Backbone as JSON, one array per atom type, in Angstrom:
{
  "sequence": "MKINYLITSLFSLLIISCGGGGGGGSSSTPTPLTNTTPTTFTGMFLDSAVQGLNYATASGNGMTNAEGEFSYQANETVTFSIGDISFSAVLVKNVMTPLDIVGTSDINHPEVVNILRLLQTLDFDGDPNNGIQITAAAHSAAQGMYIDFAAPDFDEQVIDLVFDNGGFHQMLISAEMAVYHFQQTLAELNDQGISNCDKTHPMVGYYGYFETFAHNVSGRAEIMDDCTIKVTEFSYDGGGPEVYFYAAIDHQYSEAEAFPISQAINGMPFNNDEMILRLPNGKTLDDLNGISVWCVDFNANFGQVTFTPE",
  "N": [[69.88, -70.79, 121.71], [70.84, -68.24, 121.07], [73.56, -68.75, 120.98], [73.75, -70.54, 118.82], [72.93, -68.82, 116.79], [75.0, -66.96, 116.83], [77.2, -68.54, 116.06], [76.41, -69.22, 113.46], [76.42, -66.67, 112.3], [79.14, -65.91, 112.49], [80.29, -67.86, 110.87], [79.21, -67.16, 108.39], [80.41, -64.67, 108.02], [83.1, -65.44, 107.72], [83.01, -66.82, 105.29], [82.35, -64.7, 103.61], [84.64, -63.08, 103.96], [86.56, -64.61, 102.74], [85.91, -64.37, 100.17], [83.93, -65.79, 98.96], [82.94, -67.96, 96.35], [83.01, -68.7, 93.05], [83.31, -70.04, 90.47], [85.46, -72.27, 88.49], [86.04, -74.64, 89.98], [85.59, -73.87, 92.59], [83.91, -73.77, 95.8], [81.02, -73.17, 97.73], [80.7, -74.35, 100.14], [82.64, -75.17, 102.84], [85.07, -77.75, 102.94], [86.94, -80.45, 104.38], [90.47, -80.52, 103.79], [91.76, -82.76, 101.39], [94.27, -83.35, 100.55], [96.8, -83.66, 102.47], [99.46, -84.13, 102.77], [102.63, -82.78, 103.36], [104.02, -80.44, 101.09], [107.0, -80.49, 99.31], [109.47, -78.25, 98.25], [111.98, -77.1, 95.93], [114.42, -74.79, 96.45], [116.6, -72.02, 95.51], [119.77, -70.63, 96.28], [121.35, -67.69, 95.56], [124.23, -65.86, 94.69], [126.15, -65.82, 92.6], [125.16, -69.18, 91.79], [125.38, -70.73, 94.92], [127.28, -73.13, 96.28], [127.58, -75.55, 98.89], [126.7, -74.2, 101.12], [125.47, -74.2, 104.36], [122.13, -75.04, 105.38], [119.08, -74.67, 107.26], [115.84, -75.63, 108.11], [112.51, -75.92, 109.55], [111.65, -78.38, 108.7], [113.87, -79.78, 107.88], [117.46, -80.11, 107.18], [120.61, -79.31, 105.63], [122.96, -79.07, 102.95], [123.62, -76.73, 100.42], [123.54, -77.58, 96.94], [125.49, -77.93, 93.87], [124.05, -76.27, 92.21], [123.13, -74.4, 93.89], [120.92, -75.26, 95.27], [118.32, -76.04, 97.65], [116.13, -77.75, 99.98], [112.74, -77.24, 101.02], [109.68, -76.57, 102.86], [106.4, -75.09, 102.49], [105.99, -71.81, 103.86], [107.97, -71.89, 105.8], [110.74, -70.77, 107.82], [114.17, -70.09, 107.02], [117.57, -70.7, 107.76], [120.75, -69.83, 106.79], [124.2, -70.77, 106.81], [127.76, -70.57, 107.45], [130.07, -72.59, 108.74], [130.14, -71.58, 112.05], [129.08, -69.15, 111.53], [126.19, -67.55, 111.16], [123.61, -66.49, 109.0], [120.83, -64.19, 109.1], [117.71, -65.59, 110.15], [115.1, -66.09, 107.9], [111.93, -65.76, 106.15], [111.36, -68.33, 103.87], [111.99, -68.38, 100.34], [111.51, -69.26, 96.84], [113.63, -68.49, 95.22], [116.5, -67.18, 96.51], [118.52, -64.5, 97.71], [121.31, -62.52, 98.96], [119.95, -60.1, 99.34], [117.42, -60.86, 100.25], [118.12, -62.04, 102.66], [118.91, -59.86, 104.19], [116.67, -58.33, 103.98], [116.01, -56.23, 102.18], [115.85, -54.1, 99.27], [117.98, -52.77, 98.36], [120.87, -52.83, 96.72], [123.27, -51.83, 97.49], [123.28, -51.8, 100.2], [124.98, -51.87, 103.3], [125.18, -54.35, 104.79], [124.33, -56.23, 102.89], [126.32, -55.89, 100.94], [128.6, -56.72, 102.38], [128.0, -59.41, 102.9], [128.0, -60.37, 100.27], [130.71, -59.87, 99.61], [132.03, -61.63, 101.38], [131.05, -64.19, 100.59], [131.92, -64.36, 97.89], [134.65, -64.07, 98.24], [135.28, -66.39, 99.64], [134.9, -68.31, 97.72], [136.1, -71.22, 96.22], [137.69, -71.45, 93.82], [137.98, -68.84, 93.16], [136.58, -67.65, 91.1], [133.63, -66.37, 90.65], [131.9, -66.41, 88.52], [131.52, -68.96, 87.54], [130.02, -70.13, 89.46], [129.82, -70.32, 93.06], [131.76, -71.91, 95.4], [131.7, -73.09, 98.57], [133.94, -74.44, 100.72], [134.77, -77.39, 102.74], [136.97, -76.71, 104.24], [136.65, -73.96, 104.57], [134.32, -73.91, 106.13], [135.34, -75.14, 108.39], [137.27, -73.28, 109.19], [135.59, -71.29, 109.98], [134.48, -72.06, 112.36], [133.36, -71.39, 115.64], [133.09, -68.69, 115.24], [131.6, -65.44, 115.24], [130.07, -63.11, 113.22], [129.45, -59.74, 112.58], [127.74, -58.39, 110.15], [127.05, -55.8, 109.68], [128.83, -54.22, 110.95], [131.28, -51.6, 111.36], [133.91, -52.53, 111.46], [133.99, -54.82, 109.92], [135.77, -55.88, 107.96], [138.08, -56.41, 109.47], [137.1, -58.34, 111.2], [136.9, -60.64, 109.66], [139.42, -61.32, 108.8], [141.13, -63.49, 109.65], [139.57, -65.7, 108.91], [139.41, -65.43, 106.12], [142.1, -65.69, 105.44], [142.62, -68.29, 106.24], [140.95, -69.97, 104.77], [141.57, -71.66, 102.68], [141.11, -71.32, 99.99], [141.25, -69.61, 96.77], [141.43, -66.8, 97.2], [143.1, -64.78, 99.55], [142.75, -62.41, 100.62], [140.18, -60.1, 101.41], [137.78, -59.43, 98.93], [137.01, -56.46, 97.0], [134.31, -54.13, 97.66], [133.25, -53.02, 95.34], [133.87, -54.89, 93.31], [132.41, -57.09, 94.23], [129.73, -56.19, 94.23], [129.4, -55.56, 91.54], [129.56, -58.1, 90.31], [127.27, -59.3, 91.45], [125.27, -57.71, 90.39], [125.26, -58.57, 87.75], [124.29, -61.14, 88.09], [121.69, -60.59, 89.04], [120.65, -59.33, 86.8], [120.57, -61.44, 84.96], [118.78, -63.08, 86.32], [116.44, -61.53, 86.29], [115.93, -61.58, 83.6], [115.22, -64.15, 83.29], [117.37, -65.77, 82.84], [118.54, -67.51, 84.55], [118.15, -70.7, 85.5], [117.53, -74.04, 86.48], [116.17, -75.75, 84.93], [115.11, -77.59, 82.04], [113.88, -76.74, 78.72], [111.91, -78.35, 77.43], [109.33, -79.3, 77.47], [106.15, -79.38, 75.83], [104.41, -77.38, 76.68], [105.87, -75.16, 77.38], [106.13, -71.72, 77.09], [103.42, -71.35, 76.89], [100.67, -69.32, 77.97], [98.54, -67.1, 79.88], [95.78, -65.0, 81.02], [94.58, -63.81, 84.15], [91.32, -64.69, 85.07], [89.04, -62.78, 86.84], [87.64, -63.38, 89.96], [87.32, -62.68, 92.64], [88.47, -60.38, 95.18], [89.94, -58.62, 93.61], [91.79, -59.84, 91.92], [94.16, -60.0, 89.33], [96.2, -60.18, 86.33], [98.99, -61.66, 84.54], [100.22, -64.83, 83.47], [102.94, -66.93, 82.59], [104.43, -69.85, 81.25], [107.71, -70.51, 81.69], [109.81, -72.38, 81.59], [110.5, -75.9, 82.06], [109.92, -76.08, 84.76], [109.15, -73.64, 85.78], [107.06, -70.86, 86.36], [106.16, -67.66, 85.42], [104.74, -64.86, 86.85], [103.26, -61.85, 86.03], [102.37, -58.33, 86.19], [100.71, -58.54, 88.36], [97.97, -58.28, 90.54], [96.28, -58.07, 93.68], [94.2, -57.89, 96.49], [94.89, -58.88, 98.95], [93.12, -60.09, 100.7], [91.36, -62.68, 102.62], [91.79, -65.87, 104.27], [94.6, -68.15, 104.44], [95.73, -68.29, 101.66], [96.98, -69.24, 98.53], [98.99, -69.6, 95.53], [97.76, -72.01, 93.42], [97.94, -75.1, 91.56], [96.47, -77.1, 88.98], [94.71, -79.63, 87.06], [92.36, -78.71, 84.67], [91.25, -76.82, 86.4], [90.52, -77.96, 88.83], [90.79, -77.36, 91.74], [90.09, -78.08, 94.29], [90.46, -80.74, 94.49], [92.31, -83.75, 95.39], [94.54, -84.02, 93.79], [95.39, -81.48, 93.17], [97.79, -78.84, 93.88], [99.92, -76.7, 95.9], [101.88, -73.92, 94.7], [103.32, -71.92, 95.79], [104.35, -69.8, 98.56], [102.17, -68.9, 101.32], [100.01, -66.22, 100.53], [98.14, -64.68, 101.75], [96.9, -61.72, 103.24], [98.78, -60.14, 102.05], [98.99, -57.53, 100.06], [99.14, -56.92, 96.52], [100.27, -55.02, 93.76], [100.37, -54.65, 90.52], [102.62, -56.36, 90.39], [105.46, -58.63, 90.14], [106.42, -62.04, 90.04], [108.14, -65.17, 90.6], [107.24, -68.51, 90.19], [107.89, -71.78, 91.17], [107.65, -75.21, 90.29], [106.76, -77.7, 92.69], [108.8, -80.34, 94.18], [108.72, -83.41, 92.45], [106.56, -82.8, 90.84], [105.33, -82.03, 87.56], [104.87, -80.24, 84.44], [102.91, -81.73, 83.27], [101.08, -82.11, 85.23], [99.33, -80.01, 85.39], [97.17, -77.54, 83.9], [96.41, -75.1, 84.41], [96.37, -72.32, 86.76], [95.55, -70.98, 90.01], [94.58, -68.31, 92.22], [94.07, -69.28, 95.25], [91.91, -69.92, 97.93], [92.48, -71.84, 100.54], [91.22, -72.61, 102.97], [88.48, -72.36, 102.52], [87.94, -73.41, 100.05], [87.84, -71.57, 97.86], [87.94, -69.78, 94.87], [89.79, -67.17, 93.81], [90.67, -66.16, 91.45], [91.71, -67.22, 88.18], [93.99, -68.75, 85.81], [94.06, -70.04, 82.56], [96.24, -71.97, 80.76], [97.31, -71.49, 77.51], [98.48, -71.91, 74.09], [98.27, -69.56, 72.62]],
  "CA": [[69.52, -70.18, 120.42], [71.76, -67.13, 120.78], [74.86, -69.32, 120.61], [73.64, -71.03, 117.45], [72.87, -67.67, 115.89], [76.34, -66.37, 116.76], [78.05, -69.41, 115.24], [75.99, -69.05, 112.07], [76.86, -65.35, 111.84], [80.59, -65.94, 112.31], [80.57, -68.68, 109.69], [78.88, -66.36, 107.22], [81.44, -63.64, 107.87], [84.3, -66.07, 107.19], [82.78, -67.08, 103.88], [82.45, -63.41, 102.92], [86.01, -62.61, 103.99], [87.35, -65.41, 101.81], [85.56, -63.99, 98.81], [82.93, -66.68, 98.38], [83.49, -68.9, 95.39], [83.11, -68.02, 91.78], [83.78, -70.79, 89.3], [86.77, -72.91, 88.47], [86.27, -75.63, 91.02], [85.37, -73.35, 93.92], [82.72, -74.29, 96.46], [80.53, -72.3, 98.8], [80.68, -75.12, 101.37], [84.0, -75.6, 103.17], [85.27, -79.16, 103.17], [88.32, -80.71, 104.83], [91.45, -80.77, 102.73], [92.07, -84.17, 101.19], [95.7, -83.46, 100.29], [97.42, -83.15, 103.68], [100.89, -84.41, 102.75], [103.4, -81.55, 103.13], [104.64, -80.32, 99.77], [108.4, -80.1, 99.38], [109.93, -77.45, 97.13], [113.41, -76.88, 95.78], [114.8, -73.39, 96.31], [117.97, -71.73, 95.07], [120.45, -69.49, 96.88], [122.19, -67.12, 94.51], [125.02, -64.67, 94.44], [125.79, -66.79, 91.57], [124.77, -70.34, 92.59], [126.31, -70.94, 96.04], [127.37, -74.52, 96.69], [128.26, -75.79, 100.16], [126.17, -73.35, 102.17], [124.56, -74.93, 105.24], [120.81, -74.46, 105.57], [118.24, -75.37, 108.23], [114.43, -75.25, 108.22], [111.81, -76.76, 110.52], [111.44, -79.73, 108.16], [115.12, -80.46, 107.55], [118.67, -79.31, 107.04], [121.55, -79.89, 104.69], [123.94, -78.19, 102.33], [123.23, -76.42, 99.05], [124.29, -78.32, 95.94], [126.23, -77.13, 92.89], [123.14, -75.31, 91.63], [122.63, -73.54, 94.97], [119.58, -75.72, 95.62], [118.01, -76.55, 98.97], [114.75, -78.2, 100.09], [111.95, -76.56, 102.05], [108.24, -76.65, 102.77], [105.79, -73.76, 102.46], [105.84, -70.97, 105.05], [109.04, -72.09, 106.76], [111.9, -69.88, 107.81], [115.4, -70.8, 106.72], [118.82, -70.09, 108.23], [121.95, -70.25, 106.08], [125.38, -70.56, 107.66], [129.09, -71.07, 107.11], [130.61, -72.88, 110.07], [129.28, -71.0, 113.09], [128.6, -67.84, 111.08], [124.81, -67.71, 110.69], [122.87, -65.34, 108.49], [119.54, -64.03, 109.76], [116.62, -66.48, 109.75], [114.11, -65.34, 107.12], [110.92, -66.57, 105.47], [111.98, -68.92, 102.7], [111.45, -68.13, 99.0], [112.08, -70.24, 95.92], [114.94, -67.97, 94.82], [116.93, -66.31, 97.6], [119.79, -63.81, 97.55], [121.61, -61.71, 100.15], [118.91, -59.07, 99.54], [116.37, -61.46, 101.07], [118.66, -62.26, 104.0], [118.93, -58.58, 104.89], [115.33, -57.74, 103.93], [116.1, -54.93, 101.51], [116.03, -54.12, 97.81], [119.13, -51.9, 98.11], [122.05, -53.66, 96.44], [124.43, -51.22, 98.14], [123.14, -51.85, 101.66], [126.27, -52.36, 103.83], [125.13, -55.77, 105.14], [124.29, -56.98, 101.63], [127.65, -55.81, 100.31], [129.57, -57.53, 103.13], [127.69, -60.82, 102.64], [128.51, -60.65, 98.92], [132.18, -59.9, 99.65], [132.49, -62.84, 102.04], [130.75, -65.35, 99.76], [132.78, -64.39, 96.7], [136.03, -64.27, 98.69], [135.46, -67.79, 100.06], [134.78, -69.2, 96.57], [137.33, -71.99, 96.19], [138.58, -71.16, 92.69], [138.1, -67.4, 92.98], [135.84, -67.19, 89.92], [132.2, -66.53, 90.93], [131.12, -66.56, 87.29], [131.17, -70.37, 87.34], [129.42, -70.57, 90.71], [130.59, -70.11, 94.28], [131.89, -73.14, 96.16], [132.18, -72.96, 99.95], [134.54, -75.74, 100.98], [134.83, -77.87, 104.12], [138.02, -75.94, 104.92], [136.06, -72.67, 104.95], [133.44, -74.17, 107.27], [136.19, -75.42, 109.55], [137.89, -72.02, 109.62], [134.55, -70.41, 110.54], [134.0, -72.58, 113.63], [133.57, -70.52, 116.79], [133.09, -67.29, 114.82], [130.4, -64.64, 115.08], [130.37, -61.97, 112.37], [128.43, -58.7, 112.45], [127.9, -57.9, 108.79], [126.77, -54.36, 109.64], [129.82, -53.52, 111.77], [132.32, -50.86, 110.63], [135.17, -53.28, 111.41], [133.73, -56.12, 109.3], [136.98, -56.39, 107.3], [138.98, -56.95, 110.48], [136.5, -59.53, 111.79], [137.02, -61.83, 108.8], [140.8, -61.47, 108.31], [141.64, -64.85, 109.87], [138.78, -66.63, 108.11], [139.81, -65.3, 104.72], [143.46, -66.19, 105.28], [142.68, -69.73, 106.53], [139.85, -70.72, 104.14], [142.11, -72.66, 101.76], [140.74, -71.05, 98.62], [142.09, -68.76, 95.92], [141.63, -65.47, 97.8], [143.55, -64.65, 100.92], [142.37, -61.06, 101.02], [138.78, -59.83, 101.12], [137.62, -58.68, 97.68], [136.44, -55.12, 97.19], [132.86, -53.96, 97.55], [132.94, -52.73, 93.95], [133.9, -56.15, 92.57], [131.33, -57.95, 94.7], [128.45, -55.64, 93.78], [129.35, -55.69, 90.08], [129.2, -59.48, 89.98], [125.89, -59.55, 91.85], [124.42, -57.03, 89.42], [125.14, -59.44, 86.57], [123.4, -62.23, 88.48], [120.32, -60.07, 89.1], [120.21, -59.08, 85.42], [120.22, -62.75, 84.4], [117.59, -63.55, 87.0], [115.3, -60.76, 85.8], [115.68, -61.99, 82.22], [115.0, -65.59, 83.32], [118.54, -66.47, 82.34], [119.01, -68.45, 85.55], [117.19, -71.76, 85.79], [118.1, -75.38, 86.36], [115.21, -76.58, 84.21], [115.13, -77.6, 80.58], [112.72, -76.16, 78.04], [111.57, -79.42, 76.51], [107.9, -79.63, 77.53], [105.41, -78.62, 74.81], [103.68, -76.25, 77.26], [106.75, -74.01, 77.58], [105.67, -70.62, 76.26], [101.98, -71.16, 77.08], [100.41, -68.22, 78.89], [97.13, -66.72, 80.02], [95.47, -63.87, 81.89], [93.69, -64.18, 85.23], [89.91, -64.34, 85.21], [88.86, -62.23, 88.18], [86.44, -63.83, 90.66], [87.22, -62.01, 93.93], [89.64, -59.71, 95.75], [90.65, -57.82, 92.6], [92.9, -60.6, 91.32], [94.39, -59.82, 87.9], [97.59, -60.35, 85.95], [99.35, -62.55, 83.45], [101.14, -65.9, 83.86], [103.55, -67.6, 81.45], [105.32, -70.97, 81.55], [109.02, -70.11, 81.18], [110.56, -73.59, 81.3], [109.82, -77.11, 82.53], [109.54, -76.03, 86.18], [109.03, -72.24, 86.21], [105.96, -70.02, 85.88], [106.39, -66.26, 85.75], [103.52, -64.06, 86.97], [103.54, -60.42, 85.88], [101.24, -57.41, 86.26], [99.81, -59.2, 89.3], [97.31, -57.48, 91.57], [95.45, -58.84, 94.62], [94.05, -57.0, 97.64], [95.43, -59.49, 100.16], [92.08, -60.62, 101.57], [91.13, -64.12, 102.69], [92.77, -66.67, 105.03], [95.27, -69.28, 103.81], [95.64, -68.14, 100.21], [98.18, -69.65, 97.81], [98.87, -70.0, 94.13], [97.54, -73.45, 93.31], [97.95, -75.62, 90.2], [95.6, -78.26, 88.82], [94.16, -79.93, 85.74], [90.98, -78.26, 84.45], [90.82, -75.95, 87.5], [89.95, -78.75, 89.93], [91.71, -77.01, 92.81], [89.68, -78.7, 95.55], [90.74, -82.18, 94.43], [93.56, -84.17, 96.02], [95.67, -83.91, 92.85], [95.84, -80.09, 93.1], [98.95, -78.63, 94.75], [100.38, -75.31, 95.99], [103.15, -73.6, 94.04], [103.84, -70.68, 96.38], [104.09, -69.53, 99.96], [100.89, -68.24, 101.56], [100.02, -64.8, 100.17], [97.07, -63.97, 102.43], [97.33, -60.53, 103.97], [99.84, -59.46, 101.31], [98.47, -56.89, 98.84], [100.03, -56.79, 95.37], [99.82, -54.01, 92.8], [101.18, -54.71, 89.31], [103.87, -56.97, 90.81], [106.02, -59.75, 89.37], [107.0, -63.08, 90.88], [108.5, -66.43, 89.98], [106.71, -69.69, 90.85], [108.56, -73.01, 90.73], [106.9, -76.4, 90.62], [107.35, -78.46, 93.8], [109.47, -81.59, 93.85], [107.84, -84.5, 92.05], [105.5, -82.33, 89.96], [105.75, -81.56, 86.24], [103.83, -79.51, 83.72], [101.83, -82.66, 82.97], [100.14, -82.11, 86.36], [98.53, -78.78, 85.42], [96.95, -76.71, 82.71], [95.96, -73.79, 84.9], [96.69, -71.98, 88.13], [94.54, -70.17, 90.68], [94.79, -67.72, 93.55], [93.14, -70.22, 95.85], [91.71, -69.86, 99.37], [92.45, -73.24, 100.94], [90.3, -72.86, 104.06], [87.08, -72.4, 102.11], [87.82, -73.86, 98.66], [87.34, -70.43, 97.09], [88.8, -69.41, 93.76], [89.76, -65.72, 93.65], [90.99, -65.85, 90.06], [92.42, -68.35, 87.58], [94.59, -68.66, 84.48], [94.13, -71.23, 81.73], [97.41, -71.84, 79.88], [97.09, -71.83, 76.1], [99.63, -71.5, 73.27], [98.09, -68.23, 72.04]],
  "C": [[70.47, -69.06, 120.06], [73.11, -67.66, 120.35], [74.83, -69.83, 119.18], [73.62, -69.9, 116.45], [74.25, -67.04, 115.72], [77.26, -67.21, 115.89], [77.72, -69.26, 113.78], [76.48, -67.73, 111.51], [78.35, -65.33, 111.58], [80.98, -66.74, 111.08], [80.3, -67.9, 108.41], [79.92, -65.29, 106.97], [82.71, -64.23, 107.29], [84.17, -66.35, 105.71], [82.93, -65.79, 103.09], [83.89, -62.94, 102.85], [86.89, -63.37, 103.02], [86.92, -65.18, 100.38], [84.54, -64.89, 98.17], [83.57, -67.67, 97.45], [83.68, -68.23, 94.08], [83.75, -68.84, 90.71], [85.07, -71.51, 89.54], [87.02, -73.86, 89.6], [86.06, -75.11, 92.41], [84.08, -73.89, 94.49], [82.3, -73.36, 97.55], [80.5, -73.02, 100.13], [82.08, -75.6, 101.69], [84.05, -77.09, 103.44], [86.69, -79.39, 103.62], [89.23, -80.95, 103.64], [91.72, -82.27, 102.62], [93.55, -84.39, 100.97], [96.46, -82.84, 101.45], [98.91, -83.44, 103.75], [101.67, -83.13, 102.49], [104.08, -81.56, 101.76], [106.06, -79.82, 99.93], [108.81, -79.4, 98.1], [111.45, -77.45, 97.09], [113.65, -75.4, 95.56], [116.22, -73.26, 95.82], [118.51, -70.54, 95.85], [121.48, -68.98, 95.88], [122.95, -65.9, 95.0], [125.31, -64.83, 92.96], [125.4, -68.02, 92.4], [125.82, -70.62, 93.66], [126.21, -72.39, 96.48], [128.06, -74.63, 98.04], [127.84, -74.89, 101.28], [125.24, -74.18, 103.04], [123.2, -74.24, 105.28], [120.03, -75.31, 106.56], [116.84, -74.77, 108.21], [113.79, -76.15, 109.27], [111.69, -78.19, 110.03], [112.74, -80.46, 107.82], [116.29, -79.53, 107.47], [119.6, -80.03, 106.07], [122.5, -78.85, 104.17], [123.53, -77.96, 100.89], [124.14, -77.16, 98.06], [124.95, -77.38, 94.93], [125.37, -76.09, 92.2], [122.61, -74.32, 92.67], [121.31, -74.0, 95.53], [119.51, -76.23, 97.06], [116.53, -76.92, 99.0], [114.03, -77.47, 101.21], [110.48, -76.89, 101.85], [107.64, -75.25, 102.93], [105.74, -73.13, 103.84], [106.86, -71.26, 106.15], [109.99, -70.9, 106.76], [113.14, -70.73, 107.55], [116.58, -69.99, 107.25], [119.98, -70.68, 107.45], [123.16, -69.95, 106.95], [126.63, -71.11, 107.0], [129.8, -71.32, 108.42], [129.63, -72.38, 111.12], [128.8, -69.6, 112.73], [127.21, -68.03, 110.47], [124.28, -66.4, 110.15], [121.52, -65.3, 109.2], [118.53, -65.05, 109.23], [115.53, -65.66, 109.07], [113.09, -66.3, 106.51], [111.48, -67.04, 104.14], [111.24, -68.5, 101.43], [112.09, -69.12, 98.04], [113.41, -69.8, 95.32], [115.35, -66.95, 95.87], [118.31, -65.74, 97.28], [120.12, -63.1, 98.85], [120.62, -60.57, 100.39], [117.8, -59.6, 100.43], [116.85, -61.68, 102.51], [118.61, -60.98, 104.82], [117.55, -57.94, 104.92], [115.32, -56.37, 103.32], [116.14, -55.16, 100.0], [117.24, -53.3, 97.39], [120.39, -52.74, 97.94], [123.31, -53.11, 97.13], [124.28, -51.13, 99.66], [124.41, -52.47, 102.25], [126.26, -53.85, 104.19], [125.1, -56.65, 103.89], [125.68, -57.04, 101.0], [128.64, -56.72, 101.04], [129.27, -59.03, 103.0], [128.22, -61.22, 101.26], [130.03, -60.78, 98.93], [132.68, -61.2, 100.28], [132.24, -64.07, 101.16], [131.7, -65.45, 98.58], [134.24, -64.59, 97.08], [136.28, -65.73, 99.05], [135.3, -68.77, 98.91], [136.12, -69.89, 96.31], [138.25, -71.61, 95.04], [138.67, -69.67, 92.37], [137.37, -66.83, 91.78], [134.35, -67.37, 90.15], [131.35, -66.68, 89.68], [130.75, -68.01, 86.99], [130.55, -70.98, 88.59], [130.37, -70.35, 91.87], [130.58, -71.4, 95.08], [132.49, -72.86, 97.53], [132.67, -74.33, 100.38], [134.45, -76.12, 102.46], [135.87, -77.1, 104.9], [137.49, -74.59, 105.38], [135.13, -72.85, 106.14], [134.26, -74.42, 108.54], [136.81, -74.14, 110.09], [136.88, -71.1, 110.28], [133.97, -70.95, 111.84], [134.33, -71.6, 114.76], [133.52, -69.04, 116.46], [131.69, -66.7, 114.83], [130.79, -63.41, 114.28], [129.18, -61.02, 112.36], [128.63, -58.05, 111.09], [127.63, -56.41, 108.65], [127.86, -53.55, 110.35], [130.84, -52.78, 110.91], [133.63, -51.62, 110.5], [134.98, -54.67, 110.8], [135.0, -56.7, 108.68], [137.93, -57.04, 108.3], [138.43, -58.24, 111.08], [136.78, -60.78, 110.98], [138.44, -62.08, 108.31], [141.29, -62.91, 108.45], [140.89, -65.87, 109.02], [139.22, -66.6, 106.65], [141.19, -65.92, 104.51], [143.51, -67.72, 105.39], [141.7, -70.57, 105.72], [140.32, -71.74, 103.11], [141.77, -72.44, 100.31], [141.69, -70.1, 97.92], [142.43, -67.44, 96.59], [142.13, -65.58, 99.23], [143.41, -63.21, 101.42], [140.92, -60.84, 100.6], [138.66, -59.0, 99.85], [136.9, -57.37, 97.94], [134.93, -55.13, 97.07], [132.46, -53.76, 96.09], [132.89, -54.01, 93.12], [132.71, -57.03, 92.94], [129.98, -57.48, 94.17], [128.32, -55.79, 92.27], [128.94, -57.1, 89.68], [127.73, -59.75, 90.29], [124.91, -58.87, 90.91], [124.22, -57.88, 88.17], [124.2, -60.61, 86.87], [121.95, -61.76, 88.48], [119.79, -59.81, 87.7], [119.8, -60.38, 84.75], [118.92, -63.26, 85.0], [116.35, -62.84, 86.48], [114.94, -61.13, 84.37], [115.38, -63.49, 82.12], [116.17, -66.36, 82.71], [119.05, -67.51, 83.3], [117.9, -69.46, 85.82], [117.9, -73.09, 85.63], [117.24, -76.29, 85.5], [115.41, -76.49, 82.71], [113.9, -76.89, 80.03], [112.25, -77.14, 76.96], [110.08, -79.7, 76.45], [107.13, -78.8, 76.5], [104.63, -77.43, 75.37], [104.56, -75.03, 77.53], [106.35, -72.91, 76.59], [104.17, -70.39, 76.34], [101.77, -70.04, 78.11], [98.91, -67.99, 78.99], [96.99, -65.55, 80.97], [94.46, -64.32, 82.95], [92.25, -63.74, 84.95], [89.71, -63.88, 86.66], [87.55, -62.72, 88.77], [86.24, -63.06, 91.97], [88.53, -61.33, 94.26], [90.55, -59.06, 94.71], [91.86, -58.52, 92.0], [92.96, -60.31, 89.82], [95.86, -60.04, 87.61], [97.75, -61.35, 84.82], [100.31, -63.6, 83.98], [101.65, -66.6, 82.61], [104.46, -68.71, 81.93], [106.66, -70.7, 80.88], [109.89, -71.3, 80.8], [109.85, -74.75, 81.98], [109.43, -77.06, 84.0], [109.24, -74.61, 86.67], [107.86, -71.54, 85.55], [106.22, -68.6, 86.34], [105.06, -65.52, 85.74], [103.9, -62.59, 86.91], [102.23, -59.63, 85.97], [100.22, -57.89, 87.3], [99.28, -58.25, 90.35], [96.36, -58.36, 92.38], [95.38, -58.02, 95.89], [94.5, -57.6, 98.96], [94.4, -60.1, 101.07], [91.99, -62.13, 101.56], [92.19, -64.85, 103.49], [93.36, -67.79, 104.19], [95.11, -69.29, 102.29], [96.99, -68.44, 99.58], [97.93, -69.58, 96.31], [98.76, -71.52, 94.12], [97.56, -73.85, 91.83], [97.09, -76.88, 90.14], [95.31, -78.49, 87.34], [92.71, -79.46, 85.7], [90.4, -77.54, 85.66], [90.15, -76.71, 88.64], [90.81, -78.57, 91.19], [91.33, -77.61, 94.16], [89.95, -80.19, 95.59], [92.12, -82.49, 95.03], [94.76, -83.99, 95.12], [96.17, -82.47, 92.72], [96.97, -79.87, 94.1], [99.36, -77.16, 94.77], [101.69, -75.12, 95.25], [103.71, -72.28, 94.56], [103.72, -70.76, 97.89], [102.68, -68.97, 100.09], [101.02, -66.75, 101.21], [98.85, -64.05, 100.79], [97.64, -62.81, 103.24], [98.42, -59.75, 103.27], [99.25, -58.82, 100.06], [99.55, -56.77, 97.76], [99.42, -55.77, 94.42], [100.77, -54.0, 91.62], [102.57, -55.29, 89.59], [104.24, -58.15, 89.93], [106.59, -60.76, 90.34], [107.27, -64.34, 90.06], [107.95, -67.58, 90.81], [107.42, -70.92, 90.28], [107.75, -74.21, 91.17], [107.57, -77.14, 91.78], [107.98, -79.75, 93.31], [108.44, -82.66, 93.5], [106.7, -84.09, 91.14], [106.09, -81.84, 88.64], [104.61, -80.78, 85.61], [102.69, -80.43, 83.27], [100.75, -82.65, 84.05], [99.27, -80.86, 86.41], [98.24, -78.29, 84.02], [96.37, -75.36, 83.1], [96.42, -73.57, 86.32], [95.61, -71.06, 88.69], [95.15, -69.46, 91.88], [93.69, -68.34, 94.41], [93.11, -70.08, 97.38], [91.48, -71.27, 99.89], [91.36, -73.5, 101.99], [88.86, -73.06, 103.6], [86.89, -72.81, 100.64], [87.26, -72.76, 97.77], [88.38, -69.98, 96.08], [88.69, -67.9, 93.55], [90.04, -65.3, 92.21], [91.84, -66.96, 89.48], [92.92, -68.02, 86.19], [94.48, -70.02, 83.81], [95.29, -71.04, 80.74], [97.07, -72.33, 78.48], [98.28, -71.35, 75.28], [99.49, -70.12, 72.68], [96.79, -67.63, 72.53]]
}
């Protein structure tokens, strides 16, 4: 009897910690997930778009394309590399820059600056404004190399690589040039000027505000283009296990057709924050008319947006 009572008590606590339910397809009774197929997303690596960068995750590996794109699944870490020069393994995001690799927001951080300098120097045609192309020759020249991007002698470490890479530059570009270019990229990114998606779908421009059901969820979401949703003014206290942004038709987030559009955000408090959500591979705006901050373990809806034209 005591064991049964304990199990019942623990189950009740879990329901409370996940915020209960509260409309929009939520349920007070946990049920097994029906959609167990891993969702694959397309991410982008930007200084400007970096083509030819090796990447590796638990689910696969490859090389970024001309748009800087790579494939990943939710909650993986990713390692980017040039030849044997590996950047730090970090939790993957849909848009990644050297700031994410270093784990800082400081554009003048020495490691960030040196990553920028190397990427732009190795660009085959020497013009990062039309994208950065890392060639097979650069990968070959980087075989057997280890680079410490924080080291005072970074310039000396890459002399041979820069000279042998086969591209336009045979000398490392200056920190000032590298940072200036990256600032332009960040400005475009913040203005949503960088996207590989068209703006042809009739829902582009639709927006809505979160209805709050639990855990202080609030904010605004807007469809920016055929594959991008921008969330602004977003707040959430970080409570609940296995919490994601989810998308669905008519807020049916517990159905098999619903799908995640973010990494897990459980345990991560937000306060008036902004983020970019990209639709996973194989999904379009036809597959949704709303999004939710959704607790997967207990089918609980913490807050939802219905997209409307006005």
